[in-house]
N, C-alpha and C positions, 0 to 999 in steps of 0.2 A: 476611437477611430474606427470607422466602418466604411461600407461602400466597397468599391473595387480596390484591391490591393494586389500587387505583384511582388513576389520575392525573386530577385534576379540573380541568375548565374550560380546557384548553389549546387552542391552534390545532393541530389534528391534520393532519399531512401523511401521508395514508394510503399514498401511492405505489401504490395499487391500480390495476387496469386502467383505471379511469375517472379516475385521478389526482385523487381528491376531496380538497379542502381543507375541513376542518370546524372553523370557529371556535367556541370555547367549548364543546367537547364533552369527554366523558370516555372514558378507555380502561380497561376492567376486565380484569385479569389474574387467572386462577385456575390455580394450579399452574404449569405451564410453557407455558400457552397463553393467547392473547387470547380472552377469553370474549365481550366485547361492546364496541362503540363507539357512543356516542350521547350525547344531552344528558341531564343529571341522572339518571344511571343508578341504579337501586336495586341495592344490593350486599349480599352476605351479611354477617351479623353478624361482627364481629371483623376486617373488612377494613381493611388499612392504607391511609390516605388521604394522598395527596401532592398538594399544591396546585400545579397547573400553570398557573394563571391568569397571563396575561401572557407565557407561554412557548410554545415549539413542541415538540410531541410528534411524533417521527419514528421510522422504523425504525433499528435499529442499523446502523452503517456497516460496510462490508466492504472490506478491503484485500487484493488478490489477489497481492501481490508485495512482501515486506519481508524484508530480510536481518537478522533479529533478532540473530544472533550478533555483529554488528558494533556493537550499540548501546552496549556498554561503551566504545567509542571515540568517543562522541558529539562531533560538531563537529571532530574531529581533522583531517579532510580538507576543510575548508571551502573551501580555495583550490586543490584538486586539479583536474586534468583527468582524463578517463577513462583516459588512458595512465598517469598517476601512480597512480591507483587500481589498475589492473592490475598494475603493477610492485610496489606495496606488498603487496597481498593475494595475488596469484597467484604471483609470482616470488620475493619476498623474505620478508616477515614473516608472512603469513597461515599459513604452515606451522608457526610456533612456538606457535600457539594450542593450549592444553591442553583436555581435556574440561571442566575447571572454568571455563575462560574462555568456552567456548561456553555453559555453564550461566548464567554471570553475565550475558552479553549477552542471552540469551533471556529470563531472568527480568525484567531491567529493561525490555526492549522489549515484553514481553507486558503488563506493568502499564501502561506508557506508552500502549499502544494502547487499553486499556480506559478509561483516564483521559480519553482524547479522544473517547470514544463509538464507538470501533471495536470492535465486538463479535465480529467474525470476522476472523482474519488468516491469510493463507498465509505461513508461515515458509519463505522461499526459502533453505534452509539448505545452502549449498554449501561450508561449512567442515568437513564431516564426514569427516575423514581416516581415522577408524577408527570401528567401531561403538561404541567407548567414547565418542567424541565424540557420536555419534547418540543414545546412551542419555542423555547429559547434556542434549542439546537437548530430548528428549522429557520428561525429568524436570522440567525448568524449565517447559515448557508445561503439563504436567499439574498443576503447583503453583499455577497462576493460573486463576481461575474464568471465563475467556473461552472462545471457540471458536477452536481453532488447528489448521490443516492443516499437517502437516509435509511439506514438499517436499524430499526427501532428495537431496543432491548432494555432490560432492567435486571441487573445482577442482584438486586436486593429483594427480589420476589420470584416466585415460581412462574415459569412461562404461562402455565394454564391460568394463573390468577390474573396477571396484568393484561393478557390478551382478551380476557373475558369481561372486562369492565365497560360500563357505558361510556366512561370518560375516554378510554382508548378508541372506541368506535367513533365517538364524536371527533377526536383528533384526526382519525383517518378520513372522515367525511370532509372535514374542514381543510386539511392540508395536502391531500393527495388527489389524484384523478384528474389532473389538468387544471390550468388556470394559475397555479402557484409557481414558485421558482424552483421547486425540487425537480431533479431530473428523473428520479425514480424512488421506489419505496420497497423495502424488504423487512422481514422479521428476522431478528438476530437473537438466537438463544442456543444453548448447548444441550446435548442429550447425555444424561449421566450413565445410562446403561441399566438403570433400575428395571427389573423385569416387569414391574407394574406399568411401565411406560407412562409416567406422569406428564410427559411433554405432548402426548397425543392430542389433547384439546387444542394446544397452540398450533400444531400442524393443521388441524381441521379449520382453524380460523384462517390460516394462510391460504388454504385451498379455497375456502369460501370467498376470501377477498381477491383471489387470483394473483397473489404476490409470492415471490420466491422466499425461501428460507436460506440464511447463511449461518453456518454453525462451526464452532471450533471442534474439529474431529481429529483424532490421532494426536492428542496432547497427553504425554506420558503421565500416568497416575491420575488423570482427570477424566478424559473422554477417549473411548477406544472402540474395539470391535463390537462390544455388546450394543453400543448405541447405533452403530451402522446396521447391525442385524435387525434391531427393532424398527428402524426406519424402513429398511427393505421389506421386512415381513408385513408391515402395515401399508405399504404402497406409497411412502412419502419421499422416496428418492426419485428426483426428477432431473431432466436436463438443465433446469434453471438453478438447481441447488449448488451452492458454493461451499465446499468443505475447506475450512481454513486450517493451515499447517499440514494435516494429513501425514504426520511424521512418525506415528507410532502404531501403525496398522498392519494387519496380517495380509497375506496374499488374498485371502477370501474377501476382505473388505475392499481391497483395490479392485478385485474382479467385480464386485457389486457396483462400485462407483463407475467403472468403465462400462458395465452393461447397461446402466441406467442413464448414461450420458452426462453426468455431472462433471464439475471441474474442481481443481484444487488451487487455492490461493496460497502460494508459498511465500513465507516471510523469513528469508534465510538468516538475516541478522538476528532475528528473534529466536529462531530454532537453534542457532549456533550458541547463543548466549544464555537463553533462559532455560533450555532443556526440554522442549516439547518432544524432542527426538531429532535424529540426524536429518538435516534438510532433505526432503524426499524426492527431489527431481530425478535421481537415479532410478527410483522405483516407479515413479509416474511415467517416465519414458518407457520403461519395460512393459507396463500394462496399457500403454496408449491412452493415458488420461490427460485431457487438456489442462494446461497450466496457465495461470496468471500470476503476477507478482504483487507484493504488498510490503509495506514497511512497518505495520503494526502500531507502534506508538512512539512519540517523541519523548515520553518520559524516560526512555532508554536510548533509542537509536536515532539514526539520521532520518530526515523527512524527505528523502528523494529516492527516485528509482535508479539513479546511477549507482548508488551504493548497493541497492538491491541486486542489480545486474552483476556487479563486480563480485559481491559476496556469493551469489548463486553459482557463478562459474567456478569460483575458487573452491566452494564446498563440494560441488559435483566432481570436479577433477581430483580433488584431494582424496575423496573416497575411492575413485577409480584407481589411483596410484596405490593407495594403502592396500586394497584388496589384491592388486597384482603383486605387490611386494610380498604379501603373506604367502603367495604361491610361488615365490621365487622368480617372478616374471617382471617384465618392464612394459609400461604402456608406451607405445610408439605413435599412436594416433589418438588425439582427444575426441571422445564421443560427443560431448556437448560443445557446440560452437557459439561464438559471439553472436552470430546472426540469430540463433535460436532464442537467446535471452532478450535481445532487442525485440524480437517478435512477441515474446511473452509479455513484455512491458507495454505493448501496444495492441496488436491483434488479439493476443491472449485475453487481455482484459475486456476488449470489445465483445469477443465471443462469449465470455462468461456472463456478461450483462445483456446478451441478446441484441447488441447494437451493431448490425451489419454496416451501418453508415459511418462508423468510427473505426479507428485502428489502422487505416491505410490512407495513402494519398492517391486518389483517383478522381477523374472528372465526374461530377455529379454527387460526390460524397460530401458530408458535412465538413466544413473547413475548420477543423481543430488541428492547428499546425504549429510546429516548434522549429525555430531556427537556432542552431548552435553555432556561435561565431564570437570569437574573442580576439580581436587583432592586437590587443595589448598583452596577450599571453604567449610565451614561447612554446606552450604545449599545443597551440592551435595549428601548428605546422611541423612537419609535412603531413598532409592528409592522404595517407596511402591506403589504409584499410578502413573504410567508413564504419562498418559494424564494430570492428575492434576498437576504433576511436570512441564510439559511443559507449561501449561496454567497459573499457578499461582506462580511457584517458579523460573523457569529459566529466564535468561536474557542474553544480548548479550555477556557478559564476559564469559559465559559458553559455547559459541560456540567454540569448540576445533578444529574441522576439517570441511572443506566444499569442496565438490567435485562438479564440473559442467561438465557434460559429461565425467566423469571419470578423469578429470584433477583436481589436488589438488590446490585450490586457497586460502585456509587457513589451516594452520597446527600448532598444539601446541599453538593455540590461537593467531597466528600472520598471517597477510595477506602475501601471496606469490606473489612477483613480483610487489608490489605496491610501487611506488616512492612517498611516502607521502610528503617529503619535496618539491617536484616539484608541487604536488597538492596544498599544502599550499601556494606556491608562486602565483599560478594562482588565488586562492581565495583571497589572500591578495591584489592582484592587482585589483580585482573586488570591494572589500570593499572600498579600497582607492578611486577608481574612483567614486563609487556611493556616498560616503560621500562628495566628492568634488562637485558632481553635485547638491546634496541637499543643501549643506552648513550646518554648525554645528547646527544652531538653528533648521532647519527642520529635520535634522538627529535625534537629541535628541527628538524632539516633536513626530516624527513618531514612535519612540521606546517607548515613554512614553505618551500615549494618556491621555487627561484630565480625571479626575475622578470627576463626578458631586457630589456636596455636598448632603448628605442624612441626614435625621433626624432620630435619634433613637427614636422609639416609647416609650411612657410612659409605664412602667411596673406596672400593678395594684397590683402585689405581692410584690412590694418594700415597706416595712413598717418601714424602718429606713433610716437615712441619710448616712449610712456607705458608700454605693457605690458612692453616689454623692460626698461625701467628698473626697474619693480616687481619683475620676475623676478630681476634681479641686485642687488636691494637699493638701487637708485638713488632 
């Protein structure tokens, strides 16, 4: 569905510069642009009308860091640590992924993002061992009617190697620079901190191509201050650079990021669970560093930004309370507000990608629009605090309608044009293949890592044998 569309009578979160919230107003879309916002708008004949009353109309959300190729392994690593993730994907089994497995993961992950109201996603695609894998990734993204930025990476080879091959140059010439279905292109690689700076040639390729670099920075035990210093000293920190996680950095590194205008993609569920460091929004706010949100990978966590917003508020406030309690004090006013995380999920992502036409609802801007409305849910009312509702109450099942460039890709809670049985067949083929490659024992062991035995500490306040008897069946 395209052409003129009007969403009638919703609470409009414009996320414009004034952060206007407009109860009971309409959003008119003509072609790929927002034509007008206001009450009881007159619309062209033949305009499709969508009842948004009782719902929230907001900009499409933007995820700046998602490993789509891993989506076919959804939930497999739920109990992993970051070390186990590295071993599985980097050292052992990530290298057995075929191009068709990259395609399956990307196809599933791309539709998953749209279904949750994420209209733009950076595919942090570091499983591209060959340009055949890269073509498969791009093919999948171009088959789904969302906005996808391909961040090209290869964890099985050094960045200086894969960025320097004729095959890589050929891929860039064929698949980027207009005419294709990709929304953008980045280079995705990490900086180890080796004083020899082996990543320098890859940065030079990015500069030559005029494309941004996105890098996992501030990952405990993997990438840290040395990498940031090398990037800074060689002039490779730019306003377009996206630093993922940024959770284990010193004040000096945060100052360098702030001074050079870069932004940090915070994946709170990931940082909380995997151990890159404490989710850093408390530090990023302190140094004035722009923030966007991301969900990292469905091999562990949820694939929606509602969970990201909720987790981010919880982590930031939890740290604030913990630090206050350590000083014998009480927090009486929360520093991070719901409005701010909704902004990070929309405007923050748009700013990180240099897309001033996205991230807010304003006349003349690109019509990436999400309607949250679920009349069958008791959680849909009352709608008192729209930002609080988005950040703490809403979930993917409440995404009623999604527009990407004025095209309806989800309506009445159902994806439009998605052949999910075909997607399922691709994914099932990948799961069957990977399971066969690993063998049943390794497959089960990978999904269920060993749990070291722990001793329960003696409790000095236990003054009867009641609990001990219960524990031993007494």
